[in-house]
Structures are given as C-alpha cells and as structure tokens.
Backbone as CSV, one residue per row, in Angstrom:
resi,resn,N_x,N_y,N_z,CA_x,CA_y,CA_z,C_x,C_y,C_z
1,UNK,17.379,5.499,-3.167,16.249,6.329,-2.770,16.712,7.351,-1.732
2,UNK,16.375,8.602,-1.962,16.674,9.668,-1.013,15.383,10.118,-0.343
3,UNK,15.529,10.792,0.792,14.382,11.313,1.534,14.641,12.771,1.882
4,UNK,13.587,13.567,1.889,13.699,14.939,2.382,12.382,15.346,3.016
5,UNK,12.400,16.469,3.707,11.195,16.997,4.340,11.018,18.449,3.920
6,UNK,9.772,18.847,3.751,9.454,20.240,3.462,8.229,20.603,4.298
7,UNK,8.424,21.519,5.242,7.349,21.951,6.158,6.640,20.768,6.816
8,UNK,7.407,19.780,7.233,6.833,18.628,7.923,6.312,17.535,7.032
9,UNK,6.396,17.707,5.720,5.963,16.682,4.772,7.170,15.830,4.381
10,UNK,7.065,14.543,4.623,8.132,13.613,4.244,7.953,13.202,2.788
11,UNK,9.075,13.169,2.044,9.035,12.862,0.612,10.144,11.860,0.285
12,UNK,9.795,10.829,-0.461,10.792,9.938,-1.053,11.137,10.470,-2.442
13,UNK,12.428,10.565,-2.721,12.890,11.114,-4.000,13.727,10.076,-4.713
14,UNK,13.421,9.850,-5.984,14.182,8.907,-6.801,14.277,9.456,-8.207
15,UNK,15.271,8.962,-8.941,15.385,9.323,-10.345,16.584,10.178,-10.648
16,UNK,16.722,10.579,-11.911,17.871,11.370,-12.361,17.761,12.814,-11.900
17,UNK,18.816,13.622,-12.083,18.737,15.045,-11.767,17.625,15.725,-12.564
18,UNK,17.202,16.859,-12.061,16.144,17.616,-12.727,16.482,17.858,-14.189
19,UNK,15.436,17.764,-15.020,15.593,17.944,-16.460,14.605,18.979,-16.951
20,UNK,15.064,19.889,-17.789,14.166,20.882,-18.369,13.216,20.265,-19.384
21,UNK,13.575,19.104,-19.922,12.742,18.497,-20.965,11.635,17.624,-20.399
22,UNK,11.715,17.265,-19.115,10.700,16.410,-18.509,10.240,17.016,-17.183
23,UNK,8.938,17.109,-16.971,8.461,17.619,-15.683,8.694,16.585,-14.583
24,UNK,8.793,17.035,-13.332,8.888,16.099,-12.221,7.539,15.401,-11.994
25,UNK,7.603,14.220,-11.409,6.393,13.484,-11.055,6.198,13.551,-9.546
26,UNK,5.008,13.935,-9.121,4.651,13.919,-7.702,3.611,12.826,-7.503
27,UNK,3.914,11.872,-6.622,3.053,10.724,-6.358,2.286,10.964,-5.058
28,UNK,0.959,10.774,-5.116,0.081,11.071,-3.985,-0.702,9.809,-3.622
29,UNK,-0.406,9.260,-2.457,-1.014,7.995,-2.035,-2.472,8.166,-1.636
30,UNK,-3.124,7.045,-1.384,-4.517,7.050,-0.975,-4.706,7.014,0.530
31,UNK,-5.963,6.967,0.959,-6.297,6.964,2.370,-5.729,5.768,3.112
32,UNK,-5.318,5.994,4.360,-4.719,5.006,5.255,-3.323,4.568,4.822
33,UNK,-2.885,4.965,3.642,-1.619,4.511,3.083,-0.513,5.551,3.309
34,UNK,0.601,5.381,2.627,1.712,6.309,2.694,2.543,6.199,1.436
35,UNK,3.639,6.937,1.408,4.506,6.911,0.223,5.054,5.519,-0.051
36,UNK,5.058,4.656,0.976,5.522,3.272,0.785,4.723,2.539,-0.281
37,UNK,3.473,2.951,-0.524,2.621,2.217,-1.467,3.094,2.336,-2.911
38,UNK,4.046,3.242,-3.181,4.578,3.414,-4.538,5.880,2.638,-4.749
39,UNK,6.221,1.727,-3.835,7.546,1.099,-3.904,7.738,0.243,-5.147
40,UNK,6.677,-0.200,-5.792,6.791,-0.964,-7.040,6.851,-0.024,-8.252
41,UNK,6.388,1.206,-8.095,6.327,2.169,-9.206,7.604,2.990,-9.341
42,UNK,8.141,3.472,-8.224,9.250,4.423,-8.301,10.460,3.885,-9.048
43,UNK,10.876,2.619,-8.853,12.020,2.138,-9.633,11.779,2.160,-11.140
44,UNK,10.549,1.851,-11.556,10.237,1.839,-12.989,10.389,3.234,-13.573
45,UNK,9.821,4.235,-12.902,9.863,5.604,-13.421,11.270,6.191,-13.351
46,UNK,11.969,5.949,-12.247,13.313,6.514,-12.131,14.259,5.892,-13.155
47,UNK,14.124,4.594,-13.390,14.971,3.945,-14.401,14.630,4.412,-15.810
48,UNK,13.389,4.871,-15.992,12.984,5.390,-17.305,13.334,6.864,-17.474
49,UNK,13.996,7.447,-16.474,14.466,8.819,-16.619,13.558,9.888,-16.057
50,UNK,12.610,9.511,-15.182,11.695,10.490,-14.598,12.108,10.810,-13.169
51,UNK,12.063,12.077,-12.836,12.354,12.544,-11.481,11.102,12.350,-10.629
52,UNK,11.209,11.586,-9.533,10.050,11.149,-8.764,10.072,11.707,-7.343
53,UNK,8.909,12.169,-6.876,8.746,12.673,-5.517,7.451,12.075,-4.961
54,UNK,7.561,11.136,-4.021,6.389,10.488,-3.429,6.213,11.019,-2.012
55,UNK,5.123,11.729,-1.784,4.906,12.390,-0.494,4.052,11.537,0.434
56,UNK,4.133,11.865,1.728,3.207,11.364,2.742,2.282,12.502,3.146
57,UNK,0.985,12.228,3.182,0.070,13.225,3.729,0.468,13.530,5.174
58,UNK,0.106,14.714,5.646,0.214,14.977,7.075,-0.573,13.906,7.852
59,UNK,0.006,13.472,8.959,-0.653,12.456,9.782,-0.517,11.052,9.251
60,UNK,0.328,10.854,8.232,0.507,9.548,7.609,1.995,9.217,7.524
61,UNK,2.313,7.957,7.791,3.658,7.403,7.615,4.687,8.302,8.316
62,UNK,5.563,8.979,7.581,6.653,9.725,8.210,6.470,11.239,8.193
63,UNK,5.310,11.724,7.749,5.053,13.168,7.827,4.576,13.550,9.222
64,UNK,4.610,14.851,9.510,4.207,15.329,10.830,2.744,15.005,11.112
65,UNK,2.469,14.739,12.379,1.089,14.553,12.820,0.376,15.899,12.848
66,UNK,-0.952,15.831,12.830,-1.785,17.023,12.944,-2.445,17.058,14.320
67,UNK,-2.798,18.236,14.821,-3.602,18.285,16.045,-4.872,17.462,15.869
68,UNK,-5.328,16.838,16.945,-6.441,15.892,16.853,-7.671,16.496,16.189
69,UNK,-8.042,17.710,16.586,-9.232,18.321,16.007,-9.086,18.590,14.524
70,UNK,-7.912,19.019,14.105,-7.677,19.279,12.685,-7.705,17.990,11.884
71,UNK,-7.140,16.922,12.447,-7.144,15.635,11.743,-8.567,15.139,11.527
72,UNK,-9.424,15.262,12.533,-10.792,14.749,12.429,-11.594,15.441,11.339
73,UNK,-11.322,16.713,11.107,-12.126,17.483,10.144,-11.441,17.638,8.794
74,UNK,-10.296,17.001,8.618,-9.530,17.196,7.390,-10.215,16.523,6.203
75,UNK,-10.290,17.262,5.102,-10.893,16.790,3.855,-9.822,16.273,2.910
76,UNK,-10.255,15.426,1.982,-9.353,15.007,0.901,-8.809,16.230,0.175
77,UNK,-9.635,17.235,-0.003,-9.200,18.454,-0.698,-8.029,19.114,-0.004
78,UNK,-7.912,18.949,1.322,-6.847,19.612,2.070,-5.468,19.038,1.761
79,UNK,-5.421,17.846,1.194,-4.131,17.249,0.823,-3.447,18.092,-0.257
80,UNK,-4.188,18.971,-0.901,-3.587,19.906,-1.840,-2.493,20.748,-1.210
81,UNK,-2.554,20.953,0.108,-1.497,21.734,0.749,-0.163,21.004,0.667
82,UNK,-0.149,19.682,0.884,1.076,18.910,0.774,1.584,18.889,-0.668
83,UNK,0.654,18.723,-1.614,1.051,18.734,-3.024,1.699,20.070,-3.370
84,UNK,1.088,21.158,-2.914,1.622,22.487,-3.205,2.999,22.711,-2.600
85,UNK,3.223,22.209,-1.398,4.533,22.351,-0.763,5.618,21.635,-1.562
86,UNK,5.303,20.417,-2.000,6.294,19.653,-2.764,6.501,20.291,-4.130
87,UNK,5.414,20.735,-4.779,5.550,21.381,-6.084,6.410,22.646,-5.975
88,UNK,6.209,23.425,-4.919,7.013,24.636,-4.732,8.473,24.282,-4.473
89,UNK,8.709,23.229,-3.709,10.081,22.792,-3.433,10.780,22.358,-4.714
90,UNK,10.061,21.613,-5.552,10.645,21.122,-6.807,10.884,22.291,-7.769
91,UNK,9.965,23.242,-7.785,10.181,24.471,-8.534,9.791,24.426,-9.992
92,UNK,9.112,23.371,-10.405,8.648,23.274,-11.797,7.254,22.672,-11.814
93,UNK,6.506,22.942,-12.871,5.142,22.424,-12.975,5.189,20.897,-13.037
94,UNK,4.497,20.209,-12.130,4.629,18.757,-12.061,3.557,17.999,-12.825
95,UNK,3.833,16.732,-13.040,2.814,15.729,-13.328,2.376,15.167,-11.981
96,UNK,1.077,15.015,-11.774,0.561,14.419,-10.549,0.077,13.007,-10.836
97,UNK,0.543,12.072,-10.029,0.136,10.668,-10.135,-0.519,10.306,-8.809
98,UNK,-1.824,10.063,-8.820,-2.547,9.836,-7.579,-3.324,8.545,-7.588
99,UNK,-3.462,7.957,-6.403,-4.219,6.715,-6.242,-5.350,6.931,-5.249
100,UNK,-6.551,6.484,-5.606,-7.696,6.450,-4.712,-8.026,7.850,-4.189
101,UNK,-8.067,8.057,-2.861,-8.306,9.400,-2.339,-7.256,10.384,-2.852
102,UNK,-6.016,9.918,-3.006,-4.961,10.786,-3.508,-5.224,11.271,-4.920
103,UNK,-5.900,10.445,-5.719,-6.249,10.866,-7.078,-7.258,12.007,-7.043
104,UNK,-8.220,11.929,-6.131,-9.177,13.029,-5.990,-8.480,14.291,-5.483
105,UNK,-7.517,14.141,-4.567,-6.745,15.299,-4.113,-6.010,15.949,-5.281
106,UNK,-5.476,15.130,-6.186,-4.792,15.665,-7.373,-5.757,16.426,-8.267
107,UNK,-6.940,15.864,-8.474,-7.955,16.550,-9.286,-8.288,17.915,-8.696
108,UNK,-8.508,17.942,-7.389,-8.886,19.193,-6.741,-7.751,20.207,-6.820
109,UNK,-6.521,19.760,-6.623,-5.368,20.650,-6.719,-5.265,21.238,-8.126
110,UNK,-5.472,20.399,-9.142,-5.316,20.833,-10.535,-6.412,21.806,-10.969
111,UNK,-7.460,21.911,-10.198,-8.537,22.846,-10.494,-8.030,24.297,-10.500
112,UNK,-7.018,24.581,-9.663,-6.574,25.970,-9.516,-5.075,26.168,-9.644
113,UNK,-4.304,25.096,-9.800,-2.845,25.212,-9.863,-2.335,24.579,-11.153
114,UNK,-1.194,25.048,-11.659,-0.670,24.483,-12.905,-0.196,23.037,-12.716
115,UNK,-0.601,22.185,-13.636,-0.235,20.767,-13.633,0.026,20.360,-15.076
116,UNK,1.147,19.673,-15.323,1.496,19.294,-16.690,0.631,18.148,-17.211
117,UNK,0.278,17.218,-16.327,-0.565,16.084,-16.697,-1.055,15.433,-15.419
118,UNK,-2.144,14.673,-15.542,-2.704,13.922,-14.424,-2.731,12.445,-14.768
119,UNK,-2.345,11.605,-13.802,-2.518,10.158,-13.910,-3.274,9.728,-12.663
120,UNK,-4.471,9.186,-12.852,-5.364,8.855,-11.745,-5.623,7.356,-11.750
121,UNK,-5.236,6.685,-10.680,-5.428,5.242,-10.560,-6.524,4.973,-9.535
122,UNK,-7.570,4.266,-9.967,-8.699,3.936,-9.086,-9.152,5.159,-8.301
123,UNK,-9.491,6.257,-8.983,-9.748,7.508,-8.267,-11.061,7.504,-7.489
124,UNK,-11.005,7.971,-6.253,-12.229,8.382,-5.573,-12.813,9.533,-6.376
125,UNK,-14.126,9.572,-6.461,-14.780,10.453,-7.435,-15.238,11.769,-6.819
126,UNK,-15.248,12.828,-7.631,-15.733,14.123,-7.139,-17.256,14.132,-7.038
127,UNK,-17.764,15.154,-6.389,-19.213,15.286,-6.184,-19.974,15.237,-7.504
128,UNK,-19.377,15.773,-8.570,-20.068,15.844,-9.857,-20.373,14.460,-10.446
129,UNK,-19.638,13.443,-10.039,-19.909,12.066,-10.465,-20.577,11.310,-9.329
130,UNK,-20.034,11.384,-8.143,-20.599,10.747,-6.961,-19.978,9.385,-6.675
131,UNK,-19.755,9.098,-5.396,-19.223,7.819,-4.963,-20.340,6.931,-4.432
132,UNK,-20.194,5.624,-4.546,-21.213,4.723,-3.993,-21.247,4.835,-2.477
133,UNK,-22.426,4.684,-1.901,-22.586,4.733,-0.451,-22.197,3.377,0.116
134,UNK,-20.980,3.267,0.574,-20.467,1.992,1.070,-20.869,1.794,2.528
135,UNK,-21.175,0.549,2.918,-21.665,0.281,4.273,-20.545,0.237,5.309
136,UNK,-19.916,1.382,5.540,-18.869,1.485,6.545,-19.305,2.500,7.597
137,UNK,-19.132,2.143,8.862,-19.459,3.074,9.942,-18.363,4.127,10.060
138,UNK,-18.778,5.389,10.057,-17.832,6.492,10.171,-18.307,7.419,11.278
139,UNK,-17.556,7.475,12.365,-17.851,8.362,13.491,-17.031,9.638,13.307
140,UNK,-17.673,10.785,13.098,-16.918,12.014,12.829,-16.064,12.473,14.013
141,UNK,-16.265,11.882,15.169,-15.535,12.298,16.362,-14.350,11.389,16.694
142,UNK,-14.066,10.431,15.813,-12.974,9.495,16.077,-12.211,9.221,14.784
143,UNK,-10.892,9.067,14.848,-10.154,8.609,13.662,-10.700,7.275,13.181
144,UNK,-10.674,7.085,11.874,-11.151,5.829,11.289,-9.962,4.874,11.226
145,UNK,-9.989,3.858,12.078,-8.878,2.926,12.174,-8.934,1.890,11.054
146,UNK,-7.789,1.321,10.667,-7.817,0.254,9.660,-8.746,-0.866,10.092
147,UNK,-9.575,-1.376,9.189,-10.477,-2.470,9.544,-9.702,-3.767,9.745
148,UNK,-10.343,-4.820,10.238,-9.664,-6.110,10.371,-9.050,-6.557,9.044
149,UNK,-8.023,-7.382,9.149,-7.228,-7.740,7.973,-8.073,-8.249,6.816
150,UNK,-8.986,-9.171,7.062,-9.729,-9.771,5.948,-10.540,-8.731,5.190
151,UNK,-11.143,-7.789,5.909,-11.885,-6.721,5.230,-10.927,-5.782,4.516
152,UNK,-9.829,-5.427,5.170,-8.850,-4.544,4.528,-8.298,-5.175,3.265
153,UNK,-8.094,-6.483,3.286,-7.573,-7.138,2.087,-8.576,-7.035,0.945
154,UNK,-9.859,-7.225,1.229,-10.872,-7.097,0.183,-10.943,-5.672,-0.355
155,UNK,-10.764,-4.700,0.542,-10.859,-3.303,0.132,-9.628,-2.854,-0.658
156,UNK,-8.434,-3.194,-0.137,-7.210,-2.592,-0.652,-6.268,-3.542,-1.384
157,UNK,-6.285,-4.825,-1.062,-5.199,-5.704,-1.496,-5.674,-6.943,-2.227
158,UNK,-6.814,-6.868,-2.908,-7.223,-7.978,-3.779,-6.144,-8.227,-4.829
159,UNK,-5.887,-9.495,-5.123,-4.889,-9.804,-6.131,-3.471,-9.747,-5.625
160,UNK,-3.285,-9.612,-4.310,-1.961,-9.535,-3.700,-1.756,-10.794,-2.853
161,UNK,-0.579,-11.390,-2.947,-0.277,-12.562,-2.129,-0.523,-12.243,-0.652
162,UNK,-1.051,-13.231,0.080,-1.426,-12.974,1.465,-0.245,-12.482,2.299
163,UNK,0.924,-13.061,2.115,2.079,-12.633,2.909,2.409,-11.171,2.646
164,UNK,2.322,-10.754,1.370,2.568,-9.348,1.038,1.457,-8.460,1.592
165,UNK,0.212,-8.928,1.455,-0.914,-8.144,1.950,-0.788,-7.907,3.451
166,UNK,-0.324,-8.895,4.194,-0.156,-8.728,5.644,0.934,-7.702,5.952
167,UNK,1.993,-7.684,5.170,3.041,-6.683,5.369,2.507,-5.280,5.104
168,UNK,1.737,-5.133,4.014,1.153,-3.826,3.712,0.143,-3.429,4.795
169,UNK,-0.616,-4.395,5.276,-1.628,-4.109,6.289,-1.001,-3.492,7.536
170,UNK,0.168,-3.976,7.908,0.846,-3.460,9.096,1.287,-2.009,8.915
171,UNK,1.341,-1.535,7.684,1.745,-0.159,7.404,0.568,0.811,7.343
172,UNK,-0.657,0.296,7.330,-1.822,1.164,7.271,-1.921,1.993,8.552
173,UNK,-2.493,3.187,8.418,-2.649,4.077,9.572,-4.088,4.561,9.649
174,UNK,-4.434,5.188,10.754,-5.773,5.746,10.919,-5.996,6.873,9.915
175,UNK,-7.262,7.072,9.561,-7.613,8.086,8.570,-8.610,9.085,9.160
176,UNK,-8.590,10.285,8.599,-9.586,11.294,8.948,-10.981,10.762,8.644
177,UNK,-11.922,10.837,9.593,-13.270,10.354,9.290,-13.939,11.150,8.176
178,UNK,-13.595,12.417,8.048,-14.182,13.205,6.953,-13.711,12.681,5.601
179,UNK,-12.410,12.342,5.500,-11.913,11.777,4.246,-12.642,10.472,3.911
180,UNK,-12.833,9.627,4.920,-13.525,8.356,4.681,-14.964,8.611,4.259
181,UNK,-15.622,9.575,4.901,-16.993,9.906,4.513,-17.059,10.393,3.074
182,UNK,-16.089,11.199,2.667,-16.077,11.724,1.291,-15.847,10.614,0.267
183,UNK,-15.141,9.570,0.665,-14.835,8.477,-0.268,-15.917,7.417,-0.309
184,UNK,-16.857,7.461,0.641,-17.851,6.393,0.736,-19.278,6.894,0.596
185,UNK,-19.441,8.041,-0.062,-20.766,8.519,-0.410,-21.519,9.230,0.694
186,UNK,-20.894,9.470,1.847,-21.562,10.140,2.958,-21.288,11.647,2.958
187,UNK,-20.318,12.070,2.184,-19.978,13.479,1.972,-19.360,13.536,0.574
188,UNK,-18.893,14.708,0.163,-18.373,14.822,-1.204,-17.415,15.988,-1.317
189,UNK,-16.544,15.898,-2.328,-15.615,16.975,-2.667,-15.970,17.473,-4.060
190,UNK,-16.430,18.711,-4.206,-16.731,19.239,-5.536,-15.456,19.595,-6.283
191,UNK,-15.457,19.364,-7.569,-14.337,19.731,-8.438,-14.913,20.351,-9.702
192,UNK,-14.377,21.481,-10.101,-14.828,22.128,-11.340,-14.173,21.409,-12.523
193,UNK,-14.811,20.351,-12.984,-14.205,19.486,-13.995,-13.926,20.233,-15.293
194,UNK,-14.748,21.219,-15.621,-14.542,21.963,-16.864,-13.260,22.791,-16.835
195,UNK,-12.700,23.000,-15.650,-11.463,23.782,-15.529,-10.223,22.937,-15.803
196,UNK,-10.400,21.637,-15.968,-9.271,20.724,-16.124,-9.099,20.381,-17.602
197,UNK,-7.996,20.825,-18.184,-7.782,20.570,-19.617,-6.379,20.040,-19.910
198,UNK,-5.703,19.523,-18.904,-4.367,18.953,-19.106,-4.495,17.490,-19.558
199,UNK,-3.457,16.937,-20.220,-3.509,15.516,-20.571,-3.767,14.673,-19.328
200,UNK,-4.688,13.723,-19.453,-5.090,12.924,-18.295,-5.220,11.459,-18.692
201,UNK,-4.699,10.597,-17.839,-4.838,9.150,-17.984,-5.510,8.620,-16.726
202,UNK,-6.546,7.794,-16.912,-7.274,7.215,-15.782,-7.294,5.699,-15.942
203,UNK,-6.990,4.994,-14.855,-6.954,3.539,-14.862,-7.817,3.004,-13.725
204,UNK,-8.519,1.898,-13.983,-9.372,1.299,-12.957,-9.498,-0.195,-13.209
205,UNK,-9.724,-0.944,-12.138,-9.971,-2.367,-12.250,-11.453,-2.679,-12.247
206,UNK,-11.862,-3.617,-13.064,-13.271,-4.001,-13.178,-13.820,-4.525,-11.852
207,UNK,-12.966,-5.118,-11.011,-13.418,-5.731,-9.764,-13.223,-4.822,-8.550
208,UNK,-13.016,-3.552,-8.787,-12.791,-2.592,-7.705,-14.082,-2.389,-6.906
209,UNK,-14.037,-2.652,-5.595,-15.207,-2.473,-4.735,-15.372,-1.034,-4.261
210,UNK,-14.305,-0.275,-4.288,-14.330,1.081,-3.727,-14.627,2.144,-4.769
211,UNK,-14.068,1.997,-5.956,-14.264,2.986,-7.026,-14.752,2.240,-8.269
212,UNK,-16.068,2.060,-8.391,-16.620,1.234,-9.463,-16.209,1.701,-10.852
213,UNK,-15.874,0.735,-11.689,-15.314,1.034,-13.005,-16.261,1.882,-13.856
214,UNK,-17.563,1.633,-13.782,-18.498,2.401,-14.610,-18.479,3.886,-14.236
215,UNK,-18.422,4.171,-12.937,-18.379,5.567,-12.500,-17.047,6.220,-12.861
216,UNK,-15.966,5.473,-12.724,-14.656,6.014,-13.098,-14.616,6.301,-14.594
217,UNK,-15.232,5.426,-15.384,-15.274,5.656,-16.827,-16.081,6.912,-17.144
218,UNK,-17.123,7.170,-16.356,-17.889,8.410,-16.550,-17.005,9.622,-16.297
219,UNK,-16.176,9.569,-15.258,-15.238,10.657,-15.002,-14.286,10.839,-16.174
220,UNK,-13.762,9.736,-16.698,-12.849,9.817,-17.835,-13.522,10.497,-19.023
221,UNK,-14.788,10.189,-19.238,-15.511,10.828,-20.328,-15.669,12.320,-20.115
222,UNK,-15.960,12.718,-18.873,-16.125,14.151,-18.577,-14.825,14.911,-18.795
223,UNK,-13.690,14.246,-18.555,-12.396,14.906,-18.688,-11.752,14.680,-20.049
224,UNK,-12.422,13.932,-20.915,-11.833,13.564,-22.207,-10.457,12.923,-21.995
225,UNK,-10.401,12.053,-20.996,-9.136,11.431,-20.605,-8.901,10.137,-21.361
226,UNK,-7.645,9.772,-21.510,-7.316,8.428,-21.936,-7.672,7.483,-20.794
227,UNK,-8.139,6.273,-21.125,-8.760,5.419,-20.113,-8.355,3.970,-20.323
228,UNK,-8.006,3.301,-19.210,-7.711,1.870,-19.228,-8.567,1.192,-18.167
229,UNK,-9.265,0.146,-18.574,-10.150,-0.607,-17.676,-9.705,-2.067,-17.701
230,UNK,-9.264,-2.582,-16.544,-8.682,-3.915,-16.467,-9.721,-4.919,-15.963
231,UNK,-9.916,-5.988,-16.711,-11.012,-6.916,-16.443,-10.843,-7.682,-15.139
232,UNK,-9.634,-8.007,-14.747,-9.441,-8.906,-13.605,-8.692,-8.253,-12.447
233,UNK,-8.684,-6.935,-12.384,-7.955,-6.246,-11.324,-8.923,-5.436,-10.449
234,UNK,-8.425,-5.027,-9.274,-9.284,-4.297,-8.350,-8.612,-2.992,-7.924
235,UNK,-8.713,-2.642,-6.647,-8.223,-1.341,-6.180,-6.707,-1.322,-6.015
236,UNK,-6.093,-2.496,-5.996,-4.675,-2.625,-5.637,-3.759,-2.515,-6.846
237,UNK,-3.985,-1.526,-7.694,-3.201,-1.389,-8.923,-1.734,-1.103,-8.656
238,UNK,-1.409,-0.606,-7.463,-0.020,-0.251,-7.162,0.814,-1.435,-6.703
239,UNK,0.159,-2.480,-6.195,0.926,-3.556,-5.559,0.490,-4.953,-5.996
240,UNK,-0.398,-5.080,-6.983,-0.771,-6.420,-7.441,0.291,-6.949,-8.401
241,UNK,0.053,-8.118,-8.970,1.091,-8.773,-9.774,1.429,-8.005,-11.047
242,UNK,0.571,-7.099,-11.483,0.807,-6.350,-12.713,1.259,-4.916,-12.450
243,UNK,1.709,-4.618,-11.234,2.039,-3.237,-10.874,3.134,-2.658,-11.759
244,UNK,4.229,-3.397,-11.942,5.325,-2.867,-12.762,4.896,-2.649,-14.207
245,UNK,4.095,-3.561,-14.729,3.600,-3.406,-16.104,2.750,-2.141,-16.215
246,UNK,1.961,-1.868,-15.198,1.142,-0.653,-15.182,2.019,0.593,-15.140
247,UNK,3.057,0.556,-14.321,3.978,1.691,-14.256,4.652,1.926,-15.604
248,UNK,5.026,0.860,-16.284,5.652,0.995,-17.599,4.682,1.603,-18.602
249,UNK,3.419,1.195,-18.544,2.406,1.773,-19.441,2.283,3.278,-19.199
250,UNK,2.238,3.674,-17.916,2.104,5.094,-17.591,3.329,5.870,-18.063
251,UNK,4.510,5.310,-17.845,5.733,5.993,-18.278,5.736,6.190,-19.791
252,UNK,5.286,5.183,-20.524,5.199,5.318,-21.976,4.177,6.353,-22.389
253,UNK,3.044,6.366,-21.699,2.003,7.361,-22.005,2.538,8.770,-21.765
254,UNK,3.234,8.970,-20.651,3.789,10.290,-20.356,4.774,10.736,-21.421
255,UNK,5.631,9.817,-21.836,6.620,10.159,-22.869,5.930,10.586,-24.167
256,UNK,4.863,9.860,-24.520,4.141,10.174,-25.757,3.389,11.500,-25.647
257,UNK,2.657,11.674,-24.551,1.800,12.852,-24.415,2.578,14.131,-24.129
258,UNK,3.709,13.986,-23.451,4.481,15.179,-23.076,5.724,15.356,-23.928
259,UNK,5.899,14.462,-24.936,7.030,14.540,-25.857,8.350,14.588,-25.097
260,UNK,8.405,13.712,-24.052,9.610,13.705,-23.219,10.761,12.979,-23.832
C-alpha cells in the first residue's frame, strides 16, 4: 500500500499501474470514518487488477484539518472537492465507490462531473428520496463526537466481532454537525437524479438502522441501478464477515458493466 497527498487530502493507493482499459477506482468513506474503513476491500480490488485510491475527507483521519467554523458548516456535498482533487490527480474518469455519507457525496459529485460508474453501499439518501428522522441530538455549534461504544456499534458495526468493533471505534473521529443533520433527516442534500445515467450498483442490508433498505431500493429504482439487498446484514458492509465477498461481487460487476 502506498500513500500520497494532494492539496492536503491523504490518499491510500493500491493496485497495478494505470491502465487505459480500466478506469481508476476512487473510494469515499462515510461520516466519522476514514480511508481505513476500506482495508478489507482494497486488497480484493487491487489483486483483481483495479487501480485503487481511497481518500480521507478533510478533517478526517490523515487529511488536513479545517478551520473550526468551516468544519461546523460543511455539507456532505462539499466532499466533492476532495473527490475532484483525487480525480484530477489520477487524470482519468473514475469509478466512484462510496459508503454511507460518502455514497451521497459520490452521487452529488456525479451530478456535474464525469464518472464511469457508481457503486453505492448503504447510501445516505438525497433530498428527493429523504432520510429517516433519527433521534440523535445535533448541535450546529459543536462537532458531533462519536457516540458511546454500544450505540456506535449498533449504528456502524453490527455483525462485526466485538474486538474488531472496538478497534474500529477507536478510529472514529468527530463529524460536521451539518453532515450529521443531512444524514438523519434534519437537513437534506438535493441531487438531480435525472442527470445521472452512468452504470450504477447499489447495495444495502435489510437490518440497516441508518439507511433503510426500502428507501435505498427506491433510490435504486429512480436511477435504474442494479441492486442487491442482503437479508441479514446492516450498515457495516465494509467490515462485516462478508466484506471480501461483497468486494468480489463489485469487482465482477465492474468487469461486466465496463468490459474491463
């Protein structure tokens, strides 16, 4: 695994040299998380011959911090700036692979920028579909800190061994309160869904408390996307016991849809 930075954005890079026959993959993590959350996915894709770039949002993991006022008002839509920086650095039209809030950031970015394909895992939903109003207190004047472990495990790490969940929990960071509000039905990010016509795959777990499967399926229908709904999985599609199998499914889908 290699690392690089572009305008303060930290990126993990894995996989073979750039290929004209396959677009690069840009991985966009969810709220409170970082590029570390793709550690089960990147080996699968790189071994399958895909060039991988997993970024950290500003203010997350190893990317540069933001001024306090800017962090408090930052929207999920603003993560498009990091995606754009990495896409420009790579120099070719990418596939975007996003999880949770990161999936919504990918959708918003693809509204106006070229994208070869979208893969959305447990996506936070755009205003046109709407997110459930979750009972979480969000103070717009303070960063939203990770909740206590037991609640965080229910939200993010269902289906993950407790020892692993505790390790992941220690990596969580504070989040912009605006981003949390947008993901929990207290605010919203509009996306012009009719502008999106690239191949799209959407995956969700039936037991997801944050992004309900029925609403995610509605999004898939609006986008005419390929759709996978898992009966016994939740929001933790990146790190549960079936993570590698999910990555293999996505890699196969990409090869088929993009004729890689």
